[in-house]
LOKEMI-112252 format. One record per residue (C-alpha): residue in three letters; residue number from 1; x, y, z. Coordinates in steps of 0.02 Angstrom, whole numbers, padded with zeros to 5 digits. Each point is the difference from the previous one (the first is absolute). Layout:
<nodes>
  loba  rodren    east   north      up
   ALA     NUM       X       Y       Z
...
</nodes>
This chain:
<nodes>
  loba  rodren    east   north      up
   MET       1  -00434  -00454  -00186
   LEU       2   00078   00164   00078
   TRP       3   00189   00050  -00036
   ASP       4   00100   00127   00097
   LEU       5   00123   00082  -00113
   ASP       6   00149   00069   00086
   GLY       7   00098  -00133   00090
   THR       8  -00121  -00141  -00057
   LEU       9   00007  -00011  -00174
   LEU      10   00147   00123  -00034
   ASP      11   00155   00026   00113
   THR      12  -00019   00187  -00016
   GLU      13   00016   00041   00174
   PRO      14   00187   00043  -00028
   TYR      15  -00050   00112  -00148
   TRP      16  -00112   00100   00124
   MET      17   00128   00012   00135
   ILE      18   00121   00067  -00125
   ALA      19  -00134   00132  -00058
   GLU      20  -00036   00058   00171
   ALA      21   00183   00007   00056
   ASN      22   00051   00101  -00146
   LEU      23  -00153   00127   00030
   VAL      24   00048   00020   00183
   HIS      25   00184   00020  -00051
   GLU      26  -00047   00136  -00132
   PHE      27  -00062   00106   00148
   ASN      28   00151  -00039   00102
   GLY      29  -00097  -00102   00123
   THR      30   00046  -00178   00066
   TRP      31  -00080  -00169  -00033
   SER      32   00050  -00183   00038
   GLU      33  -00041  -00166  -00052
   SER      34  -00123  -00018   00151
   ASP      35  -00092   00147  -00046
   GLY      36  -00033  -00080  -00172
   LEU      37  -00055  -00165   00088
   GLU      38  -00124   00081   00117
   LEU      39  -00088   00074  -00165
   VAL      40  -00013  -00171  -00090
   GLY      41  -00186  -00035  -00043
   SER      42  -00055   00178   00054
   GLY      43  -00108   00124  -00103
   LEU      44   00107   00116  -00102
   LEU      45  -00079   00160   00085
   SER      46   00070  -00082   00180
   THR      47   00166  -00015  -00087
   ALA      48  -00019   00190  -00062
   LYS      49  -00025   00054   00172
   LYS      50   00149  -00085   00078
   LEU      51   00112   00064  -00145
   GLN      52  -00065   00173   00049
   SER      53   00048  -00020   00171
   ARG      54   00172  -00034  -00058
   GLY      55   00007   00161  -00086
   VAL      56  -00058  -00026  -00171
   LEU      57  -00090   00171  -00042
   LEU      58  -00119  -00073  -00125
   GLU      59  -00192  -00016   00003
   PRO      60  -00062  -00186   00029
   ASP      61  -00064  -00013  -00182
   GLU      62   00169   00050  -00065
   ILE      63   00097  -00119   00108
   VAL      64  -00116  -00149  -00056
   ARG      65   00022   00052  -00171
   ARG      66   00203   00010   00011
   LEU      67   00001  -00168   00089
   THR      68  -00111  -00091  -00126
   GLU      69   00104   00071  -00146
   SER      70   00162  -00059   00059
   VAL      71  -00076  -00179   00054
   LEU      72  -00074  -00013  -00168
   TRP      73   00165   00049  -00099
   GLN      74   00090  -00123   00114
   SER      75  -00138  -00137  -00046
   GLN      76   00012   00041  -00182
   ALA      77   00178  -00032  -00006
   SER      78  -00018  -00174   00096
   ILE      79  -00172  -00064   00059
   PRO      80   00059  -00093   00154
   TRP      81  -00144  -00144   00013
   ARG      82   00025  -00098   00148
   PRO      83   00040  -00179  -00024
   GLY      84  -00147  -00103  -00054
   ALA      85  -00121   00147   00005
   LEU      86  -00030   00027  -00196
   GLU      87  -00005  -00185  -00023
   LEU      88  -00131  -00012   00142
   LEU      89  -00099   00147  -00066
   LEU      90   00003  -00074  -00184
   GLN      91  -00073  -00167   00067
   VAL      92  -00140   00101   00095
   ARG      93  -00047   00097  -00147
   GLU      94  -00006  -00170  -00111
   SER      95  -00114  -00073   00122
   GLY      96  -00128   00152  -00034
   THR      97   00005   00044   00190
   PRO      98  -00054   00185   00013
   THR      99   00156   00089   00057
   ALA     100   00027   00182   00067
   LEU     101   00168   00091   00032
   VAL     102  -00030   00093   00174
   THR     103   00146   00124   00025
   MET     104   00033   00175   00083
   SER     105   00117   00033  -00137
   MET     106  -00075   00134  -00135
   ARG     107  -00082  -00057  -00151
   PRO     108   00139   00037  -00109
   MET     109   00100  -00122   00077
   ALA     110  -00145  -00142   00011
   SER     111  -00043   00032  -00189
   PHE     112   00189  -00024  -00043
   VAL     113  -00009  -00178   00085
   ALA     114  -00151  -00041  -00062
   ASN     115   00043   00026  -00175
   SER     116   00177  -00075   00005
   SER     117  -00072  -00165  -00056
   ALA     118  -00066  -00057  -00173
   THR     119  -00139  -00083   00117
   THR     120  -00116   00104   00096
   LEU     121   00047  -00015   00186
   PHE     122  -00144   00079   00095
   ASP     123  -00184   00025  -00036
   VAL     124   00002   00155   00130
   LEU     125   00126   00124   00068
   VAL     126  -00015   00082   00165
   THR     127   00125   00131   00036
   GLY     128   00041   00127   00132
   GLU     129  -00103   00125  -00090
   ASP     130  -00154  -00101   00005
   VAL     131  -00025  -00010   00191
   GLN     132  -00002   00142   00139
   ASN     133   00062  -00111   00127
   PRO     134   00169  -00092  -00039
   LYS     135   00060  -00176   00070
   PRO     136  -00018  -00044   00133
   PHE     137  -00186   00057  -00022
   PRO     138  -00097  -00141  -00096
   ASP     139  -00071   00113  -00128
   ALA     140   00110  -00051  -00144
   TYR     141  -00036  -00184   00014
   LEU     142  -00174   00033   00031
   LEU     143  -00023   00102  -00150
   ALA     144   00113  -00127  -00106
   ALA     145  -00128  -00134   00054
   ASN     146  -00142   00104  -00046
   GLN     147   00063   00044  -00179
   LEU     148   00042  -00177  -00025
   GLY     149  -00179  -00035   00057
   VAL     150   00053  -00139   00130
   ASP     151  -00018  -00016   00183
   PRO     152   00162   00053   00085
   GLY     153  -00025  -00140   00112
   GLU     154   00016  -00118  -00139
   CYS     155   00174   00080  -00056
   ILE     156   00171  -00027   00023
   ALA     157   00122   00134   00014
   LEU     158   00195  -00011  -00005
   GLU     159   00097   00137   00093
   ASP     160   00157   00027   00068
   SER     161  -00011   00146   00127
   ILE     162  -00088   00030   00157
   PRO     163  -00105   00149  -00045
   GLY     164  -00057  -00115  -00160
   ILE     165  -00036  -00158   00110
   ILE     166  -00107   00102   00123
   SER     167  -00095   00076  -00147
   ALA     168  -00038  -00153  -00087
   LYS     169  -00042  -00091   00173
   GLN     170  -00118   00126   00045
   ALA     171  -00088   00001  -00172
   GLY     172  -00029  -00189   00034
   THR     173   00106  -00085  -00115
   LYS     174   00115  -00152   00023
   VAL     175   00177   00068   00005
   ILE     176   00157  -00074  -00058
   GLY     177   00165   00079   00072
   VAL     178   00139   00009  -00109
   PRO     179   00148   00088   00081
   ALA     180   00123   00096  -00078
   HIS     181   00084   00141   00112
   VAL     182  -00123  -00001   00146
   ASP     183  -00010  -00130   00139
   LEU     184  -00178  -00074  -00008
   SER     185   00010  -00109   00160
   GLU     186  -00106   00116   00098
   PHE     187  -00149  -00078  -00084
   GLU     188  -00020  -00174   00086
   ASP     189  -00136  -00064  -00099
   LEU     190   00076   00066  -00171
   LEU     191   00026  -00126  -00141
   ILE     192   00169   00043  -00057
   TRP     193   00073  -00048  -00170
   GLU     194   00197   00033   00014
   THR     195  -00005   00018  -00196
   LEU     196  -00112  -00014  -00145
   GLU     197   00135  -00103  -00089
   GLY     198  -00068  -00169  -00038
   LYS     199  -00186   00042   00063
   SER     200  -00137  -00033  -00126
   PHE     201  -00184   00037  -00023
   ARG     202  -00031  -00173   00070
   ASN     203   00079   00046   00172
   LEU     204  -00115   00166   00007
   VAL     205  -00162  -00117  -00041
   GLU     206   00061  -00104   00148
   VAL     207   00019   00150   00107
   ALA     208  -00179   00064  -00043
   SER     209  -00079  -00170   00023
   GLU     210   00075  -00023   00176
   ALA     211  -00047   00192   00043
   PHE     212  -00170   00005  -00060
   ALA     213  -00043  -00176   00060
   THR     214   00028   00052   00170
   ARG     215  -00127   00150  -00006
   GLY     216  -00133  -00118  -00017
   PRO     217  -00170   00039  -00097
   ARG     218  -00040   00184  -00027
</nodes>
């Protein structure tokens, strides 16, 4: 089971948008909500380049550090779990299913979330620091499956963003879209769960059984 973080497990996209806007405004640039929405699901170095184009006079690594620290600080004040997300994640863990977090956030943010429960939430963390090519490239999902020791074609990925869905699809996983701030209707064949609230591990088993049965014998 492969989980995206921002927008899927946590509703942190508003935190990222606040951090981006504050940093651009610090350098007297202009930033809008639509600018933030365009970056949902993107790698942080891509975000840094866009902020530089809006006048942020910092190196990309420093921009990423500043954004991450801001979002982490906001999350520490209040972890914004999306409805049903933690409950479903804990059911998956209780089942013994291998589980990875696949995020373009940096490791401090991923580690904070992974250690936010008394239960070990993930077997593997794949972050933006671990891959050369961010989402929408498949690298992060391929790496997660490899580290779990499973075939990506036998995995389910939960995603909320266009780059994330493309990444997971290209890696060969079965993808469930859980929309938050971005319209996912461009994906005609995408299974969409409008919310994780009320969803159970049994629902995931049903999705897996149907998806993998249609592929036939390997």
